[in-house]
C-alpha positions in Angstrom: 32.1 63.3 36.9 30.9 65.7 39.6 33.1 63.9 42.2 36.1 64.3 39.9 35.8 68.1 39.7 35.0 68.5 43.4 38.3 66.8 44.3 40.1 69.0 41.8 39.0 72.3 43.3 39.9 71.2 46.8 43.7 71.2 46.0 45.4 74.3 47.5 49.1 74.3 46.4 49.9 75.6 42.9 52.4 72.9 42.2 50.3 70.2 43.4 47.4 71.9 41.6 49.4 71.7 38.3 50.3 68.0 38.8 46.8 67.2 39.8 45.4 69.0 36.8 47.6 66.9 34.6 46.6 63.7 36.3 42.9 64.5 36.4 43.1 65.5 32.7 44.5 62.1 31.9 41.8 60.4 33.9 39.1 62.5 32.2 40.5 61.7 28.8 40.5 57.9 29.5 37.0 58.2 30.9 35.7 59.6 27.6 37.7 57.1 25.6 36.1 54.2 27.5 32.7 55.7 27.0 33.4 56.1 23.3 34.6 52.4 23.2 31.3 51.2 24.7 29.4 53.1 22.1 31.6 51.7 19.3 31.1 48.2 20.6 27.3 48.6 20.5 27.6 49.8 16.9 29.7 46.7 16.0 32.9 48.7 15.4 36.5 47.6 16.2 37.8 47.8 19.8 39.2 51.0 21.2 42.7 51.7 22.6 43.8 53.0 26.1 44.6 56.5 27.2 47.9 58.2 27.9 49.8 57.5 31.0 49.7 53.7 30.5 46.0 53.2 31.6 44.2 50.1 30.3 40.6 50.1 29.1 38.1 47.8 30.7 36.6 45.3 28.2 32.9 45.6 27.5 31.1 42.3 26.7 29.1 42.3 23.4 25.4 42.0 23.5 24.3 38.6 22.0 21.2 38.3 19.8 18.7 35.9 21.5 18.3 32.6 19.6 15.6 29.9 20.1 15.1 26.2 19.5 12.9 24.9 16.7 11.1 21.6 17.4 7.9 19.7 18.0 6.7 16.2 18.5 6.7 12.9 16.5 4.0 10.3 16.7 3.3 7.0 15.0 6.9 5.7 14.8 7.1 2.0 14.9 9.8 0.2 16.9 13.1 0.3 15.1 11.9 2.9 12.6 13.1 6.5 12.2 12.3 9.7 10.4 14.8 12.4 9.2 13.5 15.9 9.5 15.0 19.0 7.9 14.9 22.7 8.2 17.1 23.8 5.3 20.5 22.2 5.8 19.8 21.5 9.5 18.7 17.9 9.8 17.8 15.7 12.8 17.1 11.9 12.9 14.3 10.9 15.2 14.1 7.3 16.4 11.3 7.5 19.1 8.0 9.1 19.5 7.9 12.3 21.6 9.6 15.7 21.5 12.4 16.6 19.2 14.4 19.8 18.3 16.9 20.8 15.6 20.5 21.4 16.7 20.7 24.9 15.3 19.0 27.8 17.1 17.2 30.6 15.2 16.9 34.3 15.9 13.6 36.0 16.2 12.2 37.0 12.8 13.9 34.1 11.0 11.7 32.1 8.7 11.7 28.3 9.0 10.3 25.4 6.9 10.3 22.0 8.5 10.1 19.1 6.1 10.2 15.3 6.2 13.4 14.5 4.5 13.1 10.7 4.6 11.6 7.9 6.6 12.2 4.2 7.1 11.0 1.9 4.3 7.3 1.3 4.6 6.6 4.3 6.7 4.8 7.5 5.6 5.3 10.7 7.5 4.1 14.3 7.2 4.7 17.5 9.1 2.0 20.0 10.1 2.5 23.6 11.1 6.0 23.3 9.6 6.4 26.8 8.2 6.3 30.1 10.0 8.6 32.8 11.5 10.4 32.5 14.8 9.1 34.7 17.6 10.8 35.4 21.0 10.5 31.9 22.4 11.3 28.3 21.5 9.0 26.7 18.9 7.6 23.3 19.9 4.6 23.1 17.6 5.9 21.1 14.6 3.7 18.1 14.5 5.1 15.0 12.7 2.7 12.1 12.2 3.8 8.8 10.8 1.8 5.8 9.6 2.7 2.4 8.1 2.1 2.9 4.3 0.4 -0.5 3.8 -2.7 -0.7 6.0 -3.9 -4.0 4.6 -2.9 -6.4 1.9 0.5 -6.8 0.2 2.2 -4.1 -2.0 4.4 -5.6 -4.7 7.7 -4.1 -5.7 6.5 -4.1 -9.3 3.4 -2.0 -9.1 2.1 -1.7 -12.7 3.9 -3.7 -15.5 3.7 -1.7 -18.7 6.2 -3.5 -20.9 8.6 -6.5 -20.7 11.5 -7.9 -22.7 14.4 -10.3 -22.2 18.0 -10.3 -23.3 20.2 -13.1 -24.7 21.5 -14.1 -21.2 18.0 -14.6 -19.7 17.6 -11.3 -17.9 14.2 -9.6 -17.9 13.6 -5.8 -18.2 10.2 -4.6 -16.8 8.8 -1.1 -17.3 6.9 -0.2 -14.1 4.3 2.5 -14.6 3.8 2.8 -10.9 7.4 3.4 -9.7 8.5 5.0 -13.0 11.5 2.8 -13.3 12.7 -0.2 -15.4 13.4 -3.2 -13.2 15.9 -5.8 -14.0 14.9 -9.4 -13.1 18.1 -11.4 -13.2 18.3 -15.0 -14.4 18.9 -15.9 -10.7 15.6 -14.3 -9.7 17.1 -11.1 -8.1 15.1 -7.9 -8.7 16.8 -4.5 -9.0 16.2 -1.1 -10.5 18.0 -0.9 -13.8 17.0 2.6 -15.0 15.1 5.6 -13.6 14.5 7.2 -10.2 11.9 5.5 -8.0 8.7 7.6 -7.9 10.0 10.4 -10.1 8.3 11.0 -13.4 10.1 12.8 -16.2 11.8 12.6 -19.6 15.4 13.4 -18.7 18.2 11.6 -20.6 21.6 10.7 -19.1 23.0 7.9 -17.0 20.5 5.2 -16.0 20.8 6.2 -12.4 19.5 9.7 -12.9 17.4 9.5 -16.1 13.7 9.7 -15.7 10.7 8.1 -17.4 7.0 8.6 -17.8 5.5 5.2 -18.1 1.8 4.6 -18.5 -0.2 1.6 -19.5 0.5 2.3 -23.2 4.3 2.4 -22.8 6.3 -0.5 -24.3 9.9 -1.9 -24.4 11.9 -3.6 -27.2 15.5 -4.9 -27.3 17.8 -5.4 -30.3 20.6 -7.9 -30.9 23.2 -5.5 -29.5 21.2 -5.4 -26.2 20.1 -1.8 -26.8 16.8 -1.3 -24.9 14.2 0.9 -26.6 11.4 2.8 -24.7 8.3 4.1 -26.4 7.1 7.2 -24.4 3.4 7.2 -25.0 2.9 10.5 -23.3 5.8 12.6 -24.5 5.7 11.1 -28.0 9.4 10.2 -28.3 11.4 7.0 -28.8 14.3 6.6 -26.3 17.2 4.2 -26.1 19.3 2.7 -23.3 22.7 1.4 -24.3 24.4 -1.6 -22.6 26.8 1.0 -21.1 23.8 2.5 -19.2 23.2 5.8 -21.1 19.7 7.0 -22.0 19.1 9.2 -25.0 16.2 10.3 -27.2 16.4 8.7 -30.6 13.6 10.5 -32.4 10.5 12.6 -31.9 9.5 16.0 -30.6 8.7 16.0 -26.9 5.1 16.7 -25.9 4.3 18.2 -22.5 1.5 15.8 -21.7 -0.5 12.8 -23.0 -3.1 15.0 -24.6 -3.4 15.1 -28.4 -5.9 16.9 -30.6 -8.2 14.3 -32.2 -8.8 16.6 -35.1 -5.2 17.4 -35.8 -4.4 16.4 -39.5 -2.3 13.4 -40.2 0.2 15.6 -41.9 1.2 17.1 -38.5 2.8 13.7 -37.7 5.8 14.2 -39.9 8.7 11.9 -40.9 12.2 13.1 -40.6 15.4 12.7 -38.6 15.6 12.7 -34.8 13.7 15.7 -33.3 12.4 16.8 -36.7 10.1 13.8 -36.7 6.8 13.8 -34.8 4.8 10.9 -33.4 1.2 10.8 -32.1 1.0 8.0 -29.5 3.9 5.6 -29.9 3.2 2.2 -28.5 3.9 -1.4 -29.4 7.3 -2.1 -30.9 9.3 -4.8 -32.7 12.8 -5.0 -34.1 13.0 -6.0 -37.7 15.8 -8.1 -39.4 17.7 -4.9 -40.2 17.8 -3.8 -36.6 15.3 -1.0 -37.3 12.5 -0.3 -34.7 9.0 -0.6 -36.0 6.4 1.0 -33.7 2.7 1.5 -33.7 1.6 5.1 -33.8 -1.8 4.5 -32.3 -3.2 8.0 -32.7 -3.1 7.9 -36.5 -3.4 4.1 -36.9 0.0 3.8 -38.7 3.3 1.9 -38.3 6.5 4.0 -38.2 10.1 2.8 -38.9 13.0 4.3 -37.0 16.6 3.6 -38.0 19.6 3.4 -35.7 20.4 7.0 -36.7 16.9 8.3 -35.8 15.5 8.6 -39.3 11.7 8.1 -39.1 9.5 7.0 -42.0 6.0 5.6 -42.3 5.3 2.2 -43.7 3.3 2.3 -46.9 0.4 -0.2 -46.7 -3.4 -0.3 -46.7 -6.0 -2.8 -45.6 -7.1 -5.2 -48.3 -10.8 -5.4 -49.1 -12.3 -7.5 -46.3 -16.1 -7.3 -46.3 -16.2 -9.6 -43.3 -14.1 -7.2 -41.2 -15.9 -4.1 -40.1 -13.9 -0.9 -40.7 -14.0 -0.2 -37.0 -11.7 -3.2 -36.5 -9.3 -2.2 -39.2 -6.8 -0.7 -36.8 -3.3 -1.5 -35.4 -2.9 -2.8 -31.8 0.1 -5.1 -31.1 3.0 -5.8 -33.4 5.4 -8.7 -34.2 7.9 -9.5 -37.0 8.6 -13.0 -38.2 12.1 -14.2 -39.1 11.6 -13.4 -42.7 10.7 -9.8 -41.9 6.9 -10.0 -42.4 4.9 -7.7 -40.2 2.0 -9.1 -38.2 -0.4 -7.0 -36.0 -3.6 -7.3 -34.1 -6.4 -4.8 -34.2 -6.9 -2.6 -31.1 -9.7 -4.9 -29.8 -7.5 -8.0 -30.1 -10.1 -9.9 -32.1 -8.2 -10.1 -35.5 -4.7 -11.0 -36.6 -3.4 -9.4 -39.8 -0.2 -9.7 -41.9 1.2 -7.1 -44.3 2.2 -8.6 -47.7 2.8 -6.7 -50.9 1.7 -3.5 -49.2 -1.6 -4.8 -48.2 -2.9 -6.0 -44.8 -4.7 -9.3 -45.0 -6.5 -11.2 -42.4 -4.7 -14.2 -41.0 -7.3 -15.3 -38.4 -10.1 -14.2 -36.2 -13.7 -13.2 -36.2 -15.9 -11.0 -34.0 -18.9 -13.3 -33.9 -17.7 -14.6 -30.5 -15.3 -13.0 -28.1 -13.7 -16.2 -26.9 -10.7 -18.3 -27.7 -11.8 -20.9 -30.3 -9.3 -23.0 -32.3 -9.5 -23.3 -36.0 -8.1 -22.1 -39.3 -8.4 -18.5 -40.5 -11.8 -17.0 -40.0 -13.0 -20.1 -38.2 -10.7 -19.3 -35.3 -11.5 -16.6 -32.8 -9.6 -14.7 -30.1 -10.6 -13.3 -26.8 -8.2 -10.4 -26.7 -4.8 -10.5 -28.3 -2.1 -8.6 -26.3 1.4 -10.0 -26.2 2.9 -11.3 -29.5 6.2 -13.2 -30.0 7.6 -15.4 -32.7 9.4 -18.5 -31.5 12.5 -20.2 -32.9 10.4 -22.3 -35.2 8.7 -19.3 -36.8 5.4 -19.9 -35.0 3.5 -16.9 -33.6 2.7 -17.1 -29.9 -0.1 -14.9 -28.5 -1.2 -13.8 -25.0 -4.9 -14.0 -25.6 -7.1 -13.2 -22.7 -6.9 -16.3 -20.4 -4.9 -18.5 -22.7 -1.7 -18.8 -24.7 -2.3 -19.4 -28.4 -0.1 -20.5 -31.3 -0.6 -19.4 -35.0 0.9 -21.2 -38.0 1.8 -19.3 -41.2 -1.3 -20.8 -42.9 -3.6 -19.3 -40.2 -4.1 -22.5 -38.1 -4.7 -21.4 -34.5 -4.3 -23.8 -31.5 -4.3 -23.4 -27.7 -1.0 -24.0 -25.9 -2.2 -23.4 -22.4 -5.4 -22.2 -20.7 -9.0 -22.3 -21.8 -9.3 -25.9 -20.7 -5.7 -26.9 -21.7 -3.6 -27.8 -18.6 0.2 -27.7 -18.3 2.5 -30.8 -18.4 1.7 -31.5 -14.7 -2.0 -31.5 -15.5 -2.6 -28.3 -13.6 -5.0 -25.6 -14.9 -3.2 -22.3 -15.1 -6.1 -20.1 -14.0 -5.1 -17.2 -16.2 -7.3 -14.1 -16.0 -6.0 -11.5 -18.4 -2.6 -12.0 -20.1 -1.1 -8.8 -21.5 2.6 -9.4 -22.0 4.8 -12.2 -23.3 8.5 -12.7 -23.7 10.6 -15.7 -24.8 13.8 -16.9 -23.3 16.7 -18.2 -25.5 15.9 -21.7 -24.1 12.5 -21.6 -25.6 10.7 -21.1 -22.3 8.3 -18.2 -22.0 7.1 -15.7 -19.3 3.7 -14.1 -19.4 2.2 -11.4 -17.3 -1.3 -11.9 -16.0 -2.8 -8.5 -15.3 -5.9 -10.0 -13.8 -3.9 -11.7 -11.1 -0.9 -9.4 -11.1 1.4 -12.4 -11.5 4.4 -13.4 -13.6 4.2 -17.0 -14.8 6.8 -19.1 -16.6 6.2 -22.0 -18.9 9.3 -24.0 -19.4 10.4 -26.0 -22.4 8.7 -29.1 -21.0 5.4 -27.4 -20.7 5.4 -27.0 -16.9 4.0 -23.8 -15.4 5.4 -22.0 -12.4 5.0 -18.6 -10.7 8.0 -16.2 -10.4 8.7 -14.9 -6.9 9.3 -11.4 -8.2 5.5 -11.0 -8.8 3.5 -13.8 -7.1 0.2 -12.0 -7.1 -0.9 -11.2 -3.6 -4.5 -10.5 -4.3 -7.9 -12.2 -3.8 -10.7 -12.2 -1.2 -9.3 -13.1 2.2 -10.2 -11.5 5.5 -7.4 -10.9 8.0 -5.1 -8.3 9.6 -2.6 -6.3 7.6 -0.4 -8.4 5.3 -2.5 -11.5 6.0 -5.5 -10.0 4.2 -6.0 -10.3 0.4 -8.0 -7.7 -1.5 -10.3 -7.8 -4.5 -8.8 -8.6 -7.9 -8.3 -5.5 -9.9 -9.7 -2.5 -8.2 -12.4 -1.2 -5.8 -15.1 0.9 -7.5 -15.1 3.3 -4.6 -13.4 4.0 -1.3 -14.7 6.2 1.6 -13.6 6.7 5.2 -15.7 7.4 8.3 -15.0 9.6 11.3 -13.4 6.8 13.3 -10.7 6.1 10.6 -12.3 3.0 9.1 -12.0 2.6 5.3 -14.7 1.0 3.2 -14.3 -0.6 -0.2 -17.0 -1.1 -2.8 -16.3 -4.6 -4.2 -18.8 -5.0 -7.0 -17.0 -8.2 -8.2 -17.7 -10.1 -5.0 -21.0 -8.2 -4.3 -19.9 -6.8 -0.9 -18.7 -3.8 0.9 -15.5 -4.5 2.8 -14.2 -2.6 5.8 -10.6 -2.0 7.0 -10.2 -0.8 10.5 -7.3 1.6 11.6 -5.3 -1.5 12.8 -5.6 -3.2 9.4 -8.4 -5.7 10.1 -10.2 -6.5 6.9 -13.7 -8.0 7.0 -17.0 -7.9 5.0 -19.1 -5.0 6.3 -22.2 -5.6 4.3 -23.4 -8.3 1.8 -22.7 -11.9 1.2 -19.6 -12.7 -0.8 -20.5 -14.0 -4.3 -24.3 -13.7 -3.8 -26.0 -10.9 -5.6 -29.4 -9.4 -4.9 -31.3 -6.5 -3.3 -32.6 -8.1 -0.1 -32.7 -5.5 2.7 -32.1 -6.2 6.3 -29.2 -6.5 8.6 -25.9 -5.9 6.9 -24.8 -9.5 7.5 -27.8 -11.0 5.8 -28.7 -8.3 3.2 -27.5 -9.0 -0.4 -26.0 -6.5 -2.8 -26.0 -6.5 -6.6 -22.8 -4.5 -7.0 -21.9 -1.3 -5.1 -20.3 1.2 -7.4 -20.4 4.5 -5.5 -20.5 5.4 -1.8 -20.7 8.4 0.6 -21.3 9.1 4.3 -23.7 11.7 5.5 -23.1 13.9 8.5 -24.8 11.4 10.9 -22.6 8.5 9.8 -25.1 6.7 7.5 -23.5 5.1 4.5 -25.3 5.6 1.1 -24.3 3.5 -1.9 -25.4 3.0 -5.5 -26.2 -0.6 -6.3 -25.9 -1.8 -9.9 -27.1 -5.1 -11.3 -24.6 -6.8 -13.6 -23.6 -3.5 -15.3 -27.1 -2.6 -16.3 -28.2 1.1 -16.4 -30.8 0.7 -13.6 -29.3 1.5 -10.3 -30.8 1.8 -6.8 -29.8 4.2 -4.0 -29.5 2.2 -0.8 -28.5 3.1 2.8 -26.8 1.4 5.7 -27.7 3.2 8.9 -25.6 3.4 12.1 -27.4 0.4 13.5 -26.3 -1.8 10.5 -29.7 -2.0 8.7 -29.7 -2.0 4.9 -32.6 -0.3 3.1 -33.4 0.6 -0.4 -34.2 4.4 -0.7 -35.0 5.3 -4.3 -34.2 4.4 -8.0 -31.4 6.4 -9.4 -31.7 8.1 -12.8 -31.0 5.8 -15.7 -27.2 5.6 -16.0 -25.4 4.2 -19.0 -22.0 5.2 -17.7 -19.2 3.1 -16.2 -18.1 5.6 -13.5 -20.5 7.0 -10.8 -20.4 9.4 -7.9 -22.7 10.3 -4.9 -22.6 13.3 -2.5 -24.7 14.3 0.5 -25.0 17.9 1.9 -25.8 19.0 5.4 -29.5 19.1 4.7 -29.4 15.4 3.5 -29.9 16.3 -0.2 -28.4 13.5 -2.2 -26.5 14.3 -5.5 -25.8 11.9 -8.4 -23.6 12.0 -11.5 -22.2 9.5 -14.0 -19.6 9.9 -16.8 -22.0 9.8 -19.8 -24.8 11.7 -18.2 -26.4 15.0 -19.1 -26.0 16.7 -15.8 -26.1 16.5 -12.0 -29.2 15.2 -10.2 -30.4 16.0 -6.7 -32.9 14.2 -4.4 -34.3 16.1 -1.4 -35.1 14.0 1.7 -38.1 11.8 0.9 -38.3 13.1 -2.7 -37.3 11.9 -6.1 -34.2 12.7 -8.2 -34.5 15.7 -10.6 -32.0 17.4 -12.9 -30.3 20.1 -10.9 -27.6 21.3 -13.3 -27.6 20.5 -17.1 -24.0 20.2 -18.3 -24.9 22.6 -21.1 -25.2 25.4 -18.5 -21.8 24.5 -17.0 -20.1 24.7 -20.4 -20.9 28.5 -20.5 -18.6 29.0 -17.5 -15.6 28.1 -19.7 -16.2 31.2 -21.9 -15.8 29.3 -25.1 -12.5 27.6 -24.2 -13.7 24.1 -25.1 -11.7 23.2 -28.2 -13.4 20.5 -30.1 -15.0 19.0 -26.9 -18.5 20.4 -26.7 -19.6 18.0 -23.9 -18.7 17.4 -20.2 -17.7 14.0 -18.7 -17.9 13.9 -14.9 -17.9 11.2 -12.4 -16.9 12.9 -9.2 -18.8 15.0 -6.6 -18.0 16.8 -3.3 -20.0 19.2 -1.1 -18.3 21.7 1.3 -19.6 22.9 4.7 -21.4 25.8 3.1 -23.3 23.6 0.7 -21.4 24.4 -2.4 -21.1 21.5 -4.9 -18.0 20.6 -6.9 -17.4 18.3 -9.8 -14.5 17.5 -12.1 -14.7 17.4 -15.9 -12.0 15.1 -17.3 -12.6 16.3 -20.9 -11.6 19.9 -20.2 -9.5 19.2 -17.1 -11.3 21.7 -14.9 -13.3 21.7 -11.7 -16.7 23.5 -11.5 -18.3 24.9 -8.5 -22.1 25.1 -8.1 -23.3 27.6 -5.5 -26.4 27.0 -3.4 -28.4 29.4 -5.6 -27.4 27.3 -8.6 -24.8 29.6 -10.1 -22.0 27.6 -11.7 -18.4 28.8 -12.1 -15.0 27.6 -13.3 -13.3 26.9 -10.0 -9.9 25.3 -10.6 -7.7 24.2 -13.5 -7.1 25.5 -17.0 -9.4 24.4 -19.7 -7.8 21.9 -22.2 -4.5 21.8 -20.3 -3.4 18.7 -18.4 0.3 19.2 -17.7 -0.1 19.1 -13.9 1.2 22.6 -13.0 0.5 24.1 -9.6 -1.2 27.5 -9.4 -4.5 29.4 -9.5 -7.2 29.0 -12.3 -5.7 29.9 -15.6 -2.2 28.9 -14.4 -2.6 25.7 -12.4 -3.7 22.6 -14.3 -5.0 19.1 -13.6 -3.5 15.9 -15.0 -4.8 13.8 -17.8 -6.1 10.4 -16.7 -9.0 8.2 -15.9 -11.9 9.2 -13.7 -10.9 9.9 -10.1 -13.0 11.0 -7.2 -13.1 14.4 -5.5 -12.5 14.2 -1.8 -12.8 17.1 0.7 -11.2 17.6 4.1 -12.4 19.4 7.3 -11.1 22.7 6.0 -12.9 22.4 2.7 -9.8 21.7 0.7 -10.5 19.5 -2.3 -8.4 16.6 -3.5 -8.3 14.9 -6.9 -5.7 12.9 -8.7 -4.5 10.5 -11.3 -2.9 7.1 -11.0 0.2 8.3 -9.3 -0.4 11.8 -7.9 -2.8 13.5 -5.5 -3.5 17.2 -6.0 -4.9 19.6 -3.5 -7.2 22.5 -4.4 -7.7 25.2 -1.7 -10.8 27.3 -1.1 -9.5 29.9 -3.6 -9.1 27.3 -6.4 -5.3 27.2 -6.2 -3.8 23.8 -7.1 -0.8 22.3 -5.3 0.8 18.9 -5.2 1.4 17.8 -1.6 4.5 15.6 -1.0 3.1 12.4 0.3 4.9 9.7 2.2 3.9 6.7 0.0 6.2 7.4 -2.9 4.4 6.8 -6.2 1.8 4.0 -6.0 -0.6 3.2 -8.8 -4.1 4.0 -7.4 -7.4 3.0 -8.8 -9.3 5.3 -6.3 -8.7 7.1 -3.0 -10.4 8.8 -0.1 -9.5 11.5 2.5 -10.5 11.5 6.2 -9.1 12.2 9.6 -6.1 13.9 8.2 -5.1 10.9 6.2 -5.3 10.0 2.5 -6.2 6.4 1.8 -5.5 4.8 -1.6 -6.5 1.5 -3.2 -4.1 -0.4 -5.4 -4.5 -3.8 -7.1 -3.1 -5.5 -4.0 -3.4 -3.2 -0.9 -5.1 -0.4 0.9 -2.4 2.2 1.6 -2.3 5.3 3.7 -0.2 8.4 4.5 -0.8 11.5 6.6 -1.7 14.6 4.8 0.9 17.4 5.1 
């Protein structure tokens, strides 16, 4: 600017001065315009024009906001596998271990949330450090870890069979309480998902492809002559229907939020009526009568309800006839069947008696409780092991799935054995049934039974020959090996723990051993001798075990376990040190329960609890067990919010790094915390609520279910669960439900260690990284 004015004052001629003044004025005006244009561009305004005299403004480049890459590393991918990661709508498919980044760049201050969108079948992946805010540099810290879901054993496609029916063309429909779907097993042996969404629990109606179900062990199926499929929802207390066109609807009942019911609720609360006006307690076993109505057992109030096609619900009027030989405790309704004439037959809940309703009275057809075994005979001279499946054949004979055998009952009460219990098939082969629970008949007269004890589907054809269906061949047993070559204990492990090296240990009280699974899936016996019980101490390869039912590692890597002899209440605390020596430490307090838990703190104090005990016991090093916390004291922490349940039932323990003790009460659905000074507080969950909501105490809630352990990670987060969900409780008592990479397996127990959650199913040890 100074240079411009200096040149102006050096002009001497008036004329040239005038011309110069005009020219210099134009230049000055353009200069100010260009300056204003630059300011406008910085402010994000529209571009400026040029000055007079035909001058052209010089363009000014906009200043770009810096943007940065979001990424990290992937580990654990197997050859040929892939994982899809997402940050909002931005997705990237990763096919090899190592670094990755999303395509889109983010400005500083932008929040991000990396998630695992999907992974190859059989692969479980999680992402750590996935959520934060972008700074002024690329982010490379997202850590994605993948593991094969099945560590050892074989995981079946049908995880927990809860109900089964067949249609007129030979197709089978199977309710799977693990995957929360209904499978269709075609006459040609193909298995597909017929209804529901894999791993998604719910009660949404609509097309079969999007409808959701909440199957548990008490759920059942039935099918009518029009091929309508009926589903009894044991948890939500409704009856649902699936039409042949593939539409799911609710026929009758008011939806309940969870499986919990009030035992003291009056029978009048379970009202008859039409559709949603009616109310059920616990709808279970079903049968279709000659009119096409659905008859179902309402287990909570020991009644039988009738539901018409239009959803009108009524209660059958009947009563038990006087039967002095049948204790009133056995006068109950278990499974249901209807004969071709419309007569209603049912078993009691223990499966020891068979009844028939005639003239409004339930009379005994057969059975006695003097022996819990399958004995042929007539009426009270016959006995049953445990009646479960019931079906009438074309000849009007009642066929029963009874413990380890198939039985037949004539109208006069004559009971005979068709197969099992010493009766071979037409090929002379013993069937080897363990625990039959479901039975369906094909139009041809052949039958299919489900053996829960062996997790197998078996078919008995018209000629009496038995075969195993490939859809569920039963990959369980006691076979050491690596990965899929191994076979695991029938049923379930009583406890699972993990050590610091990533080994998993299973308490197998059936075979009297502790089994170990290494990180590469090698299964072997860690301690004890298979099939040989005893309490002989010594090296872990020669020592004998009575039946390990609870385990825990101490800080030094020693394994403590509770050893129980044949289900008796006298248990012994034993230890396997790091050198592999087994020793007996002390007698445990007399324990009449069926579920047990141990914990060890940093000072080597051992804690003990069982599900029908009076409190938590503690043993100092070298001392004896004494009662640390009576449950009556813990009840006070609930401030009277106990409903009708004035007792605690606990079978889980965990100790954090500060020495605080935690245990879960499955009656009130809460977790208690016991401080080192003995003060007890309500730590997590909402008393008497079990609908599985996330949140802090008073808002968050646990889920109803069987006894599950408490596990704790390196950051003192607690983990608990139910058959198909793991819940996390942080150090403030806030409950959340982490998304795990193993879908929805049916677990009998689980453990946490090394950033991994390990689960035990009926067929396999499974694993997935913790998010």
